[in-house]
N, C-alpha and C positions, 0 to 999 in steps of 0.2 A: 595646398597638401589639401588631397580627397577626404571626404567627411568620412571616417570608421563607420560602415555599415552591419547590420545585425547579420547577416549572412555571410560579411566577411572574416567576423570577430568570430562568428562557429567554427569558419571552418581553419581559422589560425588557432583555435585553442587548442591543447593537448589532449589527445583523445587516450590515455592512456590510463588505465584501471589499476589501480592502485591503493585496492581496500586492502591488499596485504602486507601491504608497509607500514613495519611499526612506529616510524618516526617521523607520520602524516601529519597526527593532531599537534605533537608539538610546531613544528614549520606554522601549521596555519595558525597555533595559537600567537606568535611573534607576528603574525600579518593582524589579526583582531586586535593585539595589544596597539597596532600603528593604527588602528581605525578608531583606536578610543573607545572598543566594546559595544558598539551596538544595538546587542543584544540585551543590553542593562536597560535600555528605555520602555519598554514593555513586558507582560508576564507571558509564559511560554509554558508548553506542554510538550515534551520529548516523548517520541513514542518509537518502540524498541519491538522486537520480535519473527516470527516468520512468516507467518501467515495470518494475515487479519487486520495490520498497518491502516493501509488506505483506506479500507470503511470504516474503522474507528478513528479516523483522522477528520473523515469526512463528516461524518455526524458530531462528533463532536463543533469543529468548524461553522457545522449547521448550525445548530443549536446556542453555541454561543451569539452570532449573526443574529439568530432571533431574540436573544434576548437584549439587543440595540447595542452589541460591540462591534468594532471594528478589529477584524480577524483574519489574521493572514496563515496561510495554509503551506507547508513546504510538504511534497508529496513526491515520489518517484515509483514506479520509471512513469514516463509519460507515455498516451497511446498517440495521441496525432500531430503535437508543438510540443518540441524540450520548453518551451515557455510554463504549459500546464502544470511544471514543478514550482513555480513562484505565483499565487495566488490570494488576491483580498478581496473578501466578501465575494466568492466564484470568479471573479474577473483577474484575467491573467495578466502579467507584467506584460507590458507593452513592447515590442522591438526597439523603439528609441530609448524608453527609458531603463534597457536593458544595457544596452551599451552606453548610456549616461552615466548608469551604476558601475557597470566596469570599469569605465576609465575614472572616476574618483577615488576607488579601490587602488590604481594601477598609481596614480600620483600618491599614495600614501605607504606605498610598499617598502618594507625596511630594505637598507642595502642589502645586496647579496642573492637577494631572492626577485627574479623576474618572474613577469607574468606566465611567459613558458615552464618554468618551475610549477607551478599551480596546474592540477587535472583539470577536465572540463567539469567534473559533479564536484569538483572542492572552491570552482568555480560558481558554480550555482550555492552553493550552501554561503559564502560570500555574500553575493549579490543579493542573496535572498534576506539575509541578515541587515543588510544596510538597508535593504530596499524599504521592507517593514520599519525600519526607524524612522528612515524619508516621509513616509506615509504614515509614522505616527499610529500605528497599531495600537491595538489594547492589549490583543492577544496573538501568540504566535503558535502554530501547531507544527510541530518539528519531526518529521519521519525519519530515520534513519537511514540509510541507504542499504547497509549490509552489518551487519553480525552491531557491535556496539563501542567495544573499547577504541578501534582503528578508523571508526567510519567520520566523516569529515565532520558530521554533525555535534560528535562530542567533545567539539572547541568551543562547546558553550560555555557561558556561565552557569551557575546552578539553575536550574527551572523547577518553577513551584509543583510541577506535579513530575512526577513519570510513570509512563505507562507500558506495561508489558504485555502486548498480544500474546497469540497460541505459539509457545518455542515448542519446536520440534524441527526434525533434521535435515537443512540445506547448507549448500556452502560449505561442505564439510572440509575440503582443501586449504579451506582458511581459516573455518572456526574449530575444527575439530568432530573427532568421528563418534565422541556421547552425544547425551543431552547434557550432561553434566558439563562437557568441553565447551559447547555450544552457547548452553545459559550462562557460564563465566564470562564467557565472552561480551555478551548483550549487556547481563551486569552491571558491567564499570560504565555501563552512562548514569549509576545511580550518584550524587553527588550529595553534601552535606548538608542538610536545612530542607531537601525535598521532600515530599509527597507520594508514597510509590503507590502504583494500583497494579492488580494482578487481573488478568483474563483469568475467567474458570475453565475449568478441565484441563491443567496443568498436569504433564510429569511430576511425580512425586521429589524425582533431584534437583527439577527446576525449581520449585517452588523453596525446597530446600537452600540452593544457591542463590536464590534473590533473598531470602528470608537473612543470610547470614550477612550476603554483602551490603546489605540495606543497614545492617546496625554496622559493619565494619567503616562503613562510608560515614556513617553519621546521618542516616537520613530520619526525617522524621516518624515516621509511619509508613507502614507497610498495610494496604488494607487489598483482602481480593473481595472480588465479586463473585456475588451469589449466582448461580445460574437460571437461567429465565426460560419456559417451557410456553410451547406455543397451545394455546386453546383449539384454534384452528388457523390450516394453511393449506393455500391453493396456488397451483402454479400464476395465475393472474389475478388474483384478488389481495396479494399478500396474507400476512400473516395476524390474527390477534394473541395479543397479549396482557397478561396481568399484570398491573407494575405497583411496588412501593414505594410510594415518594415520602420521605418521615413518616407519621404516625395516619398520611392518606393513601389507601389503596384504590385505585384506578382500576376498572374491569374491563376488558375485551376492548383494549388500545388496539387503532389499530398501526403495522410497521409494515411500509413498503415493500421489505425485503422479506425474503424465505432462504431457509436451510437452517440448520444447527449450527452451524460457523456463524451466518450473522445473528444469530439470539446471543451468541456468545460475545460478539461484537458490542450490541447493546446491551446487555448483561453488564459490560465494564465500562459504557457511556452512563446506563443510567445509577452505578456505584458513584461515578465521579460528579454525576451532578446533583446527588445529595450531597455529597461534599460539596459542592458549591453551594447549594440551599444552606448546609449547616453556617458556612462563612460570609453568609449575606453577600455572595455574589452575584445569584439569580435569584429568580424568586418565583413561584406559582410551577404549575405543570406545560404551561401553553410552550414556553421555546422547545420544549423537551418532546412533549407529543405531536405539536409540527413539524418538526423534524423528522419525527418517524411517520407521519402520511405523507410527507411530501419526495422523503428521500430518493433520490434514484443515481446508482452508482455502476458509471460505463465499465463493462469488461468484468463484473461479478454478478454471477449467472443471470444474466441481461437476457431480459427475450427481445432477439431480434424483428422476428418475425411470428406470426401462428397459424399461419394456414401454409405449408407445414409449420410447425414448431421449428424455431431455430434458437438455441442457447449457445451465446456467447460466453467463455467462461475462463478467468485467468490464472487457473490452476497450474502451478510449475514445479510443481515437487509433490513428493507422495504424500503426503500432510491433506494437500489443496485437493487431491485426487481422490483419493479417500472420501473424504469431506463431498466434496461433486458426485460420486459415484451413488454414495451413501442418500443425499438429496434426490437425486434423479428416482432412485429405486422405492424411496418413500412417496414420491409426489405424483410418480406416473410410472409402477411399475409394471403394466402390459403392454407397455410402449416397445415398439422395436427399434433399436437407435443406428443412426450411422454418424458415426467420428468422422469429423476434418483433424486430424493429428500432427502438429509438428513440435519438433522437441528442441532444446540444442543439448551438445553434445557433455556438457560440463553438468548437467544433471543426471538425475537418477532414470532416466527413459525407461530404462528396461522392467523396473518396477509399476511405475505408473503406466506403461503397455499393458502389463499384466492385469491389470485392476480395470481399464478398459477392455480386453479381448474379453473377457467374463462376460459383458454386456452388448458387445456391440454384433449384429448384424452384417455391417460391413465397415470398412476402414478406409477412407480418402486420405495421403498421405500427402503431407506439402511442410518442403524447406523452408523455414520460417525467414522472414527479414531479416539476418543476422548473420553476413558471410562467412565473419572471425569461427561464431560458435555455434552454429545453424548444423545440426544432425541432416544428412542429405535424404533423400527419400528413397533408395533402395536401401538403408540402413535401418528406416522406420517397416518400411513393408516387411523384411525379415525377420520383424518382432511378435507379427500376429498369425494367428491360426485361421484366424476370419477372412473372406475375400477383402483383399487390398487393393487399391489400384493408387494410382497419385495424379497429382495437377498441377501442375505451373505454381500458381499460387492459390490463397482463399478464397479468393471471387471467382475464380473458376472453379475450384472445387463446391463453394456452395450450390454454382448451376447442377454441377453434376449431380451431388447430392438430391437438390430438386427434384431432379427428372426422377433417380429413384425413388423417389417416396410418396406414399400413402396415408392415407388420413391416421392411421396409426403409427407413423415415422414422427421421431423426433430426433433432431438433429444437432449435434452436441459439436461446436470448434472449441478446443482447447489444447492442453500445451505446453503453453507459451504465450506471455502478453505480445510478443514479438507476431506473433499471426493473428490473435484475436485482434490488434489496432489497424489490419488491414482492413477490417469488414466493418471499427468501430469508427463512426461517421463525425465524429467531432464532438466538442460537449462544452467546451469555452466560450463565452466572447471573442469576437474577431477584433483585439486588439493591436490597434496601428501605431 
């Protein structure tokens, strides 16, 4: 019998999106029971929220790695390779290890549950949990895929820490049409005995839901992060921030990311770091300040080129688009903006387009690389009052934009991670 390859496996896996189904966590819990709950072998931080999960998770993973821990990180969506979702100390799972871990789990599946009954995202969650145990990680940073209550990651046993990044409108067809409904769904990841951390600048109704749910689910404590403000912020030199670590104040610490959204993510990380120091899990400022100095996150206000300035940003909902336009206007208000835009048709693309139309000198429409969900270029072009052309893909669009650009032009590629990933050139080590 021919040996199963990673490519064959990915083609065989059930590609359905089942995030709206209410019975999935119960099914996956049966699978985890049969696997012996590998996630109980390491400490977990579980992250939910509308925006900021990837950045917050990446900062925490790098900080704990700097502190000497072996850290697994589960993050979605992937930009270039699906295996980017399963990473230990910056190195993604190899194709061979992915297949081996899959086969290990298949042998333990309960009767009545076949491999095809489990979706591809659910398989990634199960493989991640087992792989982290097999590789003896100390910590796992696990980001929810969509929502919280019915997300596959909610199958885990109670984590040490539960984190909520900014909660806003997205996936309303699944999570609900109000902030309260969305927050209620996400809050269901809170489990007994966990300490809950909440990012700053939340809607008041989201805070109320999180506080009430934490009490109902017997969370140990809910801690809201205090906001940070930049002393200085520039496009190419990052941000200078003052930090309070215990009784020590650190002034003008360099932070390699920019924008108010990243300051909120950092504020959450600093609050958690203080908690870890108080619990003697980490010590000193170095693991945190080294992360701040070195951190780079693909697809999040990523500067791809400087002449002309090209910015990639994965903002894919109205909250993300608001944060992006605010950062652009604060840091480069005199610029002429050319937007390369692609949207998914199940997003609030009309509202995002209105925000970009206010800033744009010109728009180049691209249909993102997701056949089933992509909004077609003709539909995108109809959203704008500014001159709008189209391109067959992001690379062609970028060439067109550079031909139109001068020294005062900023080219912004945004609207969907599926668009951004066409230009992002890979990040993780190429494990074989």
